[in-house]
C-alpha positions as CSV (number, residue, x, y, z in Angstrom):
1,M,30.8,-24.7,26.5
2,E,27.6,-23.9,26.0
3,S,26.4,-20.9,25.2
4,K,24.6,-20.0,29.0
5,D,27.9,-21.0,30.6
6,L,30.2,-19.0,28.9
7,L,27.6,-15.7,29.2
8,L,27.7,-16.6,33.0
9,A,31.8,-16.5,32.8
10,L,31.5,-13.1,31.4
11,E,29.3,-11.8,33.4
12,S,31.2,-13.1,36.1
13,L,34.8,-11.9,34.7
14,E,33.4,-8.3,34.0
15,R,31.0,-8.4,37.4
16,E,34.6,-8.9,39.5
17,K,37.2,-7.5,37.7
18,N,35.3,-5.0,35.9
19,I,36.6,-5.5,32.7
20,K,33.9,-5.6,29.6
21,R,33.2,-8.5,27.7
22,E,34.5,-7.0,24.3
23,D,37.5,-6.7,26.0
24,I,37.1,-10.2,27.3
25,L,35.9,-11.8,24.3
26,K,39.4,-10.1,22.4
27,T,41.4,-11.7,25.3
28,I,40.7,-15.0,24.9
29,E,40.7,-14.7,20.9
30,D,44.6,-13.5,21.0
31,A,45.5,-16.0,23.8
32,L,43.7,-18.8,20.6
33,V,45.9,-17.4,17.9
34,S,48.7,-17.4,19.9
35,A,48.6,-20.8,21.2
36,L,48.0,-21.7,17.1
37,R,51.1,-19.8,16.4
38,K,53.2,-22.1,18.6
39,H,51.4,-25.3,16.7
40,L,50.9,-24.2,13.2
41,G,54.5,-21.8,12.9
42,K,55.1,-17.9,13.1
43,T,54.1,-16.6,10.0
44,A,50.7,-18.1,10.0
45,V,48.0,-16.2,9.0
46,L,45.6,-17.3,11.6
47,S,42.5,-15.4,13.6
48,A,40.0,-16.7,16.0
49,K,36.3,-16.0,16.4
50,I,34.2,-16.7,19.6
51,D,30.0,-17.2,19.1
52,T,28.7,-16.8,22.4
53,E,24.9,-17.2,21.5
54,K,26.3,-20.8,20.2
55,G,29.2,-21.1,22.7
56,S,31.3,-22.0,20.2
57,I,34.7,-21.0,19.3
58,Q,36.4,-21.1,16.0
59,A,40.3,-20.5,14.3
60,F,40.5,-19.8,11.1
61,Q,44.1,-20.4,8.9
62,S,44.1,-18.3,5.8
63,L,46.4,-19.7,3.0
64,M,47.8,-18.7,-0.4
65,V,47.1,-21.2,-3.4
66,V,50.4,-22.0,-5.1
67,E,51.8,-24.0,-7.5
68,E,54.7,-25.2,-5.4
69,V,54.4,-25.1,-2.1
70,T,57.3,-23.1,-0.1
71,N,55.9,-22.1,3.3
72,P,54.0,-24.0,4.3
73,E,52.5,-22.2,7.4
74,M,51.8,-19.6,4.5
75,E,50.6,-21.2,1.1
76,I,49.1,-24.5,0.4
77,T,48.8,-26.4,-3.3
78,L,46.2,-26.5,-5.4
79,E,45.0,-29.6,-4.7
80,E,45.1,-29.2,-1.3
81,A,43.0,-26.2,-1.5
82,K,40.8,-27.6,-3.7
83,K,39.3,-30.2,-0.4
84,I,38.7,-26.6,1.3
85,D,37.4,-25.1,-1.0
86,P,36.2,-26.6,-4.6
87,E,36.3,-23.2,-6.3
88,A,39.9,-22.3,-4.7
89,T,41.9,-21.0,-7.9
90,V,46.3,-20.1,-8.1
91,G,46.6,-16.8,-6.2
92,K,44.2,-17.1,-4.6
93,D,43.5,-17.2,-0.5
94,V,41.5,-20.0,1.3
95,V,40.5,-19.9,4.5
96,N,40.9,-23.7,7.0
97,T,38.7,-23.9,9.4
98,L,40.9,-25.2,11.9
99,E,39.7,-27.3,14.3
100,V,40.7,-26.3,18.7
101,E,40.4,-29.3,20.1
102,D,43.1,-30.4,18.9
103,F,45.2,-28.2,20.7
104,S,47.7,-29.9,23.0
105,R,47.8,-29.5,26.5
106,I,50.9,-27.2,25.9
107,A,48.8,-25.1,23.3
108,A,46.1,-24.9,25.9
109,Q,48.1,-23.9,28.8
110,I,49.8,-21.2,27.0
111,A,46.3,-19.6,25.6
112,K,45.2,-19.6,29.8
113,Q,48.6,-17.9,30.8
114,V,48.2,-15.2,27.7
115,L,44.1,-14.9,28.7
116,I,45.7,-14.5,32.8
117,Q,48.1,-11.7,31.7
118,K,45.7,-9.3,29.2
119,V,43.3,-10.1,32.0
120,R,45.3,-8.2,34.4
121,G,47.0,-5.7,32.0
122,I,43.2,-5.0,31.3
123,E,42.8,-4.4,35.5
124,R,46.0,-2.2,35.8
125,D,44.5,-0.4,33.3
126,N,41.1,0.0,34.9
127,L,42.8,0.9,38.2
128,Y,44.7,3.8,37.0
129,K,42.2,5.3,34.9
130,E,39.9,4.9,38.0
131,F,42.8,6.0,40.6
132,K,44.7,8.7,38.1
133,P,41.6,11.3,38.7
134,R,41.8,10.8,42.3
135,E,45.1,12.3,42.4
136,G,45.1,14.9,45.9
137,E,42.0,13.0,47.5
138,V,42.3,12.3,51.3
139,V,41.7,8.6,51.4
140,T,41.3,5.9,54.3
141,G,43.5,2.2,54.0
142,L,44.8,-0.5,56.2
143,V,48.2,-1.6,57.1
144,R,48.5,-4.2,54.7
145,R,52.3,-5.3,55.3
146,F,55.7,-3.0,55.5
147,S,58.8,-2.8,53.0
148,D,61.7,-1.7,54.6
149,R,60.4,1.2,56.5
150,D,58.3,1.6,53.4
151,I,54.4,0.9,54.3
152,I,51.8,-0.8,52.4
153,V,48.3,0.3,52.7
154,D,45.6,-1.8,51.6
155,L,42.6,0.6,49.4
156,G,40.4,-2.3,49.1
157,K,40.7,-2.7,44.8
158,T,44.4,-2.4,45.3
159,E,47.3,-1.2,47.0
160,A,48.8,2.3,47.7
161,I,52.8,2.9,49.1
162,L,53.1,5.5,51.8
163,P,57.0,5.6,51.7
164,Y,58.9,6.9,54.8
165,C,59.9,10.1,53.8
166,E,55.8,10.6,53.3
167,Q,55.7,9.4,57.3
168,I,55.4,11.5,60.3
169,K,58.4,10.4,61.4
170,K,56.6,9.9,65.6
171,E,54.1,7.8,64.0
172,R,53.7,4.5,64.8
173,F,51.6,2.0,62.8
174,V,50.9,-1.3,63.4
175,H,49.6,-4.1,61.0
176,G,46.0,-4.1,60.0
177,G,45.9,-0.4,61.7
178,R,44.1,2.4,59.9
179,V,45.8,5.1,58.0
180,K,44.4,8.3,56.3
181,A,46.7,9.9,53.5
182,I,46.7,12.0,50.0
183,I,46.8,10.4,47.1
184,T,49.8,12.1,45.8
185,K,50.9,10.3,42.6
186,V,49.3,7.3,40.6
187,L,52.0,6.7,38.2
188,S,52.0,3.9,35.4
189,Q,54.8,1.3,35.6
190,T,55.7,3.3,32.0
191,E,55.7,6.4,34.2
192,L,57.6,5.0,36.7
193,T,60.6,3.8,34.8
194,E,61.2,7.0,32.6
195,I,61.4,9.3,35.2
196,K,65.3,10.5,36.1
197,D,66.2,13.7,37.2
198,D,63.6,14.8,39.7
199,P,64.2,13.4,43.1
200,I,61.3,13.5,45.0
201,L,59.8,11.2,42.5
202,N,63.2,8.9,42.7
203,R,62.2,8.2,46.1
204,Y,59.0,7.1,45.0
205,K,60.5,5.0,42.4
206,S,62.9,3.2,44.7
207,A,59.6,2.9,46.9
208,A,57.3,1.1,44.3
209,F,59.7,-1.1,43.4
210,K,60.5,-2.9,46.4
211,M,57.4,-3.3,47.6
212,D,56.6,-5.9,44.6
213,K,59.1,-6.5,42.0
214,G,56.4,-8.2,39.8
215,Q,54.1,-5.7,39.9
216,R,53.1,-3.8,37.3
217,G,51.7,-1.0,38.0
218,P,49.4,1.2,38.9
219,Y,51.7,2.5,42.1
220,I,49.4,4.8,44.0
221,I,52.1,7.4,46.6
222,L,50.5,8.7,49.7
223,S,51.8,10.9,51.9
224,R,50.9,12.8,55.3
225,T,53.3,15.4,55.5
226,S,51.8,16.9,52.8
227,P,50.4,20.8,52.9
228,E,47.7,19.5,50.5
229,F,46.8,17.1,52.9
230,L,46.2,19.2,56.2
231,K,44.6,21.9,54.1
232,E,42.3,18.6,52.5
233,L,41.8,17.6,56.4
234,M,40.9,21.6,57.3
235,K,38.4,21.7,54.4
236,V,36.2,18.2,56.5
237,E,36.6,20.4,59.7
238,I,35.8,24.0,58.7
239,P,32.7,24.3,55.9
240,E,34.1,27.5,55.4
241,L,36.9,26.5,53.6
242,S,35.0,24.5,50.9
243,D,32.4,26.9,50.9
244,G,35.2,29.3,49.4
245,I,34.1,32.1,52.5
246,I,37.7,31.4,54.1
247,E,40.6,30.4,51.6
248,I,44.0,29.4,52.5
249,K,47.0,31.0,51.1
250,A,49.6,29.4,52.2
251,I,50.8,26.0,54.3
252,F,54.4,25.4,55.0
253,R,55.4,22.2,57.5
254,D,57.4,20.9,59.7
255,P,55.2,17.5,59.7
256,G,54.6,15.8,63.0
257,L,55.4,19.7,64.5
258,R,54.3,22.6,63.5
259,A,52.4,23.6,60.3
260,K,51.7,27.7,59.9
261,V,48.4,28.4,57.4
262,V,47.5,31.7,56.2
263,V,44.4,32.7,55.8
264,K,42.3,34.9,54.4
265,T,38.6,36.0,54.4
266,N,36.6,37.0,51.3
267,D,33.6,38.5,53.8
268,N,34.5,41.5,56.2
269,K,32.1,40.2,58.6
270,I,33.9,36.4,59.2
271,D,36.9,36.4,61.1
272,P,39.2,33.5,59.0
273,I,41.1,32.5,62.6
274,G,38.5,32.8,64.9
275,T,36.4,30.5,62.4
276,C,39.2,27.9,61.7
277,V,39.7,27.7,65.4
278,G,36.2,26.9,65.9
279,M,34.4,27.1,69.2
280,R,37.2,26.1,72.2
281,G,39.5,25.3,69.2
282,I,37.4,22.1,68.3
283,R,37.9,22.0,64.9
284,I,41.3,22.8,64.7
285,R,42.1,20.0,67.6
286,A,40.4,17.8,65.0
287,V,42.8,18.7,62.4
288,T,45.5,18.3,65.3
289,N,44.7,14.6,66.6
290,E,44.7,13.5,63.3
291,L,48.2,14.8,62.1
292,A,50.1,13.4,66.0
293,G,49.2,16.6,67.3
294,E,51.0,18.7,65.4
295,K,50.4,22.6,66.4
296,I,48.8,24.9,63.7
297,D,49.1,28.2,63.9
298,L,46.9,30.3,61.8
299,I,48.2,33.3,60.7
300,G,46.1,36.0,59.2
301,F,46.8,37.1,55.4
302,S,48.2,40.6,54.7
303,D,49.8,42.4,51.9
304,D,51.9,44.2,54.1
305,S,55.9,43.3,54.4
306,V,56.0,44.2,58.3
307,T,52.6,43.1,59.4
308,N,53.1,39.9,57.9
309,I,56.8,39.5,59.2
310,V,54.2,40.5,62.6
311,N,51.6,38.0,61.9
312,S,54.2,34.9,61.1
313,L,55.7,34.9,64.1
314,S,52.9,33.8,66.0
315,P,52.3,32.5,68.6
316,A,55.7,34.9,69.4
317,K,54.9,38.5,70.6
318,V,56.9,41.1,68.5
319,L,57.6,44.7,69.5
320,S,59.1,46.1,66.6
321,V,60.2,45.2,62.7
322,R,63.1,46.6,61.2
323,I,63.9,46.6,57.8
324,I,67.8,45.9,57.1
325,N,67.5,45.9,53.4
326,E,64.9,45.4,51.7
327,D,66.2,44.0,48.2
328,E,68.1,41.2,50.3
329,K,64.5,41.1,52.3
330,R,66.4,41.2,56.0
331,A,64.5,41.8,58.6
332,L,65.4,42.8,62.3
333,V,62.7,41.0,64.8
334,I,62.6,42.7,68.6
335,V,60.9,40.7,70.7
336,P,59.9,41.0,74.3
337,D,62.2,38.9,76.9
338,D,59.9,36.5,77.8
339,Q,58.7,35.7,74.2
340,L,62.5,35.2,72.7
341,A,62.6,31.4,72.8
342,I,58.8,31.6,71.7
343,A,59.5,33.5,68.4
344,I,62.6,31.3,67.8
345,G,60.6,27.7,68.5
346,K,62.6,24.8,69.7
347,D,65.5,23.1,67.3
348,W,65.2,27.2,65.7
349,Q,61.5,25.9,64.5
350,N,59.2,28.4,64.2
351,I,61.3,31.3,62.8
352,K,62.5,28.9,60.2
353,L,59.0,28.1,59.3
354,A,58.5,32.4,59.6
355,S,60.7,32.8,57.3
356,K,59.0,30.9,54.5
357,V,55.7,32.6,56.0
358,S,57.1,35.8,55.1
359,G,59.0,35.4,52.4
360,W,61.9,37.0,54.4
361,E,65.2,36.4,56.4
362,L,64.4,37.2,59.7
363,E,66.7,38.1,63.0
364,V,65.1,37.9,66.3
365,K,66.4,39.8,69.4
366,S,64.6,40.4,72.5
367,E,64.6,43.4,73.8
368,S,67.1,43.2,76.6
369,Q,70.2,41.6,74.1
370,K,68.7,45.2,71.7
371,A,68.9,47.5,74.7
372,Q,72.6,46.2,75.8
373,E,73.7,46.0,71.9
374,G,72.4,49.7,72.2
375,L,75.2,50.4,75.1
376,E,77.9,48.5,73.7
377,A,77.4,50.4,70.7
378,A,77.5,53.9,72.2
379,Q,80.6,52.6,74.6
380,N,82.4,51.8,71.1
381,I,81.3,55.4,69.3
382,Q,82.5,57.1,72.8
383,D,86.1,55.3,72.7
384,T,86.8,56.0,68.8
385,L,85.6,59.7,69.9
386,S,87.7,59.8,73.0
387,N,90.8,59.6,70.8
388,V,90.3,62.6,68.2
389,E,92.3,65.5,69.8
390,G,90.5,67.8,72.0
391,I,87.9,65.5,73.4
392,G,87.9,63.7,76.1
393,P,85.5,61.0,77.3
394,K,83.2,63.2,79.1
395,I,83.1,65.6,76.1
396,A,82.6,62.3,74.2
397,E,79.7,60.8,76.2
398,V,77.8,64.6,75.6
399,L,78.4,64.4,72.1
400,V,77.2,61.1,71.2
401,K,73.8,61.9,73.5
402,A,73.8,64.6,71.2
403,G,73.7,62.4,68.3
404,F,77.4,63.0,67.2
405,S,78.2,59.9,66.5
406,S,80.7,60.3,63.4
407,I,84.1,62.4,63.2
408,E,83.5,63.7,59.7
409,K,80.2,65.1,60.9
410,L,82.1,66.8,63.5
411,A,84.6,68.4,61.2
412,S,82.1,70.0,58.7
413,L,80.5,71.3,62.0
414,T,81.0,75.3,62.5
415,P,82.3,76.6,65.9
416,E,79.0,78.4,66.4
417,H,76.5,74.7,65.9
418,L,78.8,73.1,68.5
419,A,79.0,75.7,70.8
420,T,75.4,74.7,71.4
421,L,76.0,72.0,73.7
422,Q,75.9,72.1,77.0
423,G,79.6,72.2,78.6
424,V,81.0,72.6,75.4
425,G,82.1,76.4,75.0
426,E,83.0,78.1,71.7
427,K,87.2,77.8,71.9
428,T,86.5,74.0,73.3
429,A,83.9,73.4,69.9
430,E,86.8,74.8,67.6
431,K,89.6,72.2,69.3
432,I,87.1,69.4,68.7
433,I,86.3,70.5,64.6
434,E,90.3,71.1,63.9
435,G,91.1,67.9,65.9
436,A,88.1,65.7,64.3
437,K,89.6,67.8,61.0
438,K,93.0,66.7,61.8
439,Y,91.9,63.1,62.9
440,L,91.0,62.6,59.4
441,A,93.8,64.2,57.2
442,E,96.1,61.3,59.8
443,K,93.8,58.8,58.2
444,Q,93.9,59.6,54.8
445,E,97.2,59.8,54.4
446,A,98.1,56.1,56.3
447,K,96.2,55.1,53.9
448,D,97.5,56.5,51.1
449,D,100.9,55.7,52.3
450,S,99.8,52.1,52.6
451,Q,98.1,52.0,48.9
452,E,101.3,53.0,48.3
453,N,103.6,50.6,49.5
454,N,101.0,47.6,48.3
């Protein structure tokens, strides 16, 4: 090969494959050594050198001078060594220049295969180095082909995988169609092979191997269901997010159906929700359109638990919130009758997302449901009080309305206190208190008998 042709070939590879000239030369030299080793033996000490100025390739074999040769691959007699170097002596090494042109066709083919493999290896390394820092970046590609339910996306320089588990289920893609997604992971073959205990990455592993069993990476995993994808889409449409004026505190998604985005303003003059929605909803609509019509609820951030619960149930209106158990983070939310279906959502979707946003286990009831429960509870208390000697249905109703719903509480009162109620005289009060004490005593006696029998 002439020097000019060699330089042109190196420049072409460097430009087209983004491989450094030094790496190409080293690869060719290693390929020649590999081919020579097939010809001269596995233990032979070989090296190769390419002269880019002359366009020549030289190969060398290092041999030790010995009196009697036991290993022809590494040793040479003094007589033969003198032909190579007249000053050769026993115990010293001589370097024999090999004729590259004498390689057999098989040896040349091996050199070509090694070169192709190493060039591919360098390309893989370069792609990994290029795309690894781009994790979290939104990219656009074309649907190249389908692998079961996974989609192979052409990103120009390489192909990426959009696994089925990272697709919005109601979306349908066609060959050659545009796909916008976020790069969630870039994995080398070694990283992919070493994955064991991570269930999410194991799904990626299955998708990657199905894509192309002969491919050795890098494996670029895309997602359209990731909360980070929604966040990046919003940053594009809402400059205040990129500038840091508005901050996204959390995102919870039911991909393709509904998402709740908690936003906070770092400038009190700016309304975070109105800014994100945009004039006539133009900003948020652009994001929704990209996500197959996914509804996006914007929620104002609050440090107060009750306010946070109220906001999280948006777009439903909330009448009241009652904390049932603060340690277990359980709360009851009361909404107007016409808002119950909205608060719960289709397939409990809204309340599930609201629970994730607020961090509380939420129970939602309508105003009429709560009122009905109150009536039923009052009736149950009246029925219980009616069982006490000295209390009839009318007196039971008076006691419940006055807030005396506990027999224990009645037993602890004085007749003077109870007689202040309308319709309850002093004698009646004494009978009620006496009946309450008798009821509790009988109840305790029955309990003691039951424990004794056990």
